[in-house]
C-alpha positions as semicolon CSV with decimal commas, in nm:
position;residue;x (nm);y (nm);z (nm)
1;X;-0,182;0,487;1,950
2;X;-0,364;0,542;1,622
3;X;-0,733;0,479;1,578
4;X;-0,818;0,169;1,377
5;X;-0,998;0,185;1,044
6;X;-1,128;-0,107;0,838
7;X;-1,058;-0,065;0,467
8;X;-1,339;-0,249;0,291
9;X;-1,353;-0,432;-0,040
10;X;-1,478;-0,126;-0,226
11;X;-1,172;0,074;-0,125
12;X;-0,927;-0,194;-0,238
13;X;-1,110;-0,249;-0,568
14;X;-1,110;0,124;-0,637
15;X;-0,741;0,145;-0,551
16;X;-0,630;-0,140;-0,777
17;X;-0,882;-0,113;-1,064
18;X;-0,784;0,190;-1,268
19;X;-1,125;0,187;-1,441
20;X;-1,319;0,212;-1,114
21;X;-1,503;0,545;-1,074
22;X;-1,342;0,596;-0,730
23;X;-0,988;0,504;-0,835
24;X;-0,840;0,852;-0,809
25;X;-1,011;0,924;-0,476
26;X;-0,878;0,597;-0,333
27;X;-0,526;0,675;-0,454
28;X;-0,546;1,027;-0,312
29;X;-0,657;0,903;0,029
30;X;-0,414;0,613;0,062
31;X;-0,120;0,795;0,223
32;X;-0,352;0,989;0,453
33;X;-0,515;0,670;0,578
34;X;-0,188;0,490;0,650
35;X;-0,033;0,798;0,808
36;X;-0,328;0,869;1,039
37;X;-0,489;0,531;1,112
38;X;-0,400;0,172;1,187
39;X;-0,554;0,025;0,872
40;X;-0,724;-0,313;0,919
41;X;-0,861;-0,561;0,670
42;X;-1,038;-0,891;0,726
43;X;-0,945;-1,215;0,558
44;X;-1,292;-1,209;0,399
45;X;-1,222;-0,866;0,247
46;X;-0,896;-0,999;0,104
47;X;-1,069;-1,304;-0,049
48;X;-1,353;-1,092;-0,187
49;X;-1,114;-0,839;-0,343
50;X;-0,897;-1,108;-0,505
51;X;-1,206;-1,282;-0,643
52;X;-1,344;-0,959;-0,786
53;X;-1,015;-0,853;-0,945
54;X;-0,956;-1,201;-1,090
55;X;-1,309;-1,281;-1,207
56;X;-1,498;-0,956;-1,268
57;X;-1,210;-0,737;-1,383
58;X;-1,042;-1,046;-1,532
59;X;-0,697;-0,927;-1,424
60;X;-0,515;-1,200;-1,237
61;X;-0,200;-0,987;-1,242
62;X;-0,374;-0,707;-1,051
63;X;-0,508;-0,958;-0,797
64;X;-0,153;-1,086;-0,739
65;X;-0,023;-0,729;-0,708
66;X;-0,296;-0,659;-0,450
67;X;-0,191;-0,965;-0,245
68;X;0,175;-0,865;-0,261
69;X;0,093;-0,512;-0,141
70;X;-0,122;-0,647;0,143
71;X;0,170;-0,863;0,259
72;X;0,417;-0,575;0,235
73;X;0,223;-0,293;0,400
74;X;0,173;-0,224;0,768
75;X;-0,185;-0,326;0,827
76;X;-0,370;-0,554;1,061
77;X;-0,537;-0,861;0,912
78;X;-0,847;-0,962;1,109
79;X;-0,934;-1,331;1,098
């Protein structure tokens, strides 16, 4: 069984916001994380990320893409 790892809001923002200073690091680490860990995210992290992408980055389309990816990938959502 893989160890669990919580991917926080900062990781998801960096991954989906191409202008974030950690964007390339997040992209580079994505496959490693999913290959080696059971990635977890809380419902609060999902809400916070969607709010940030929609309101601060002002990119509703990216927020929707984030939600679609969350639904499609193999991760554990903590409630």
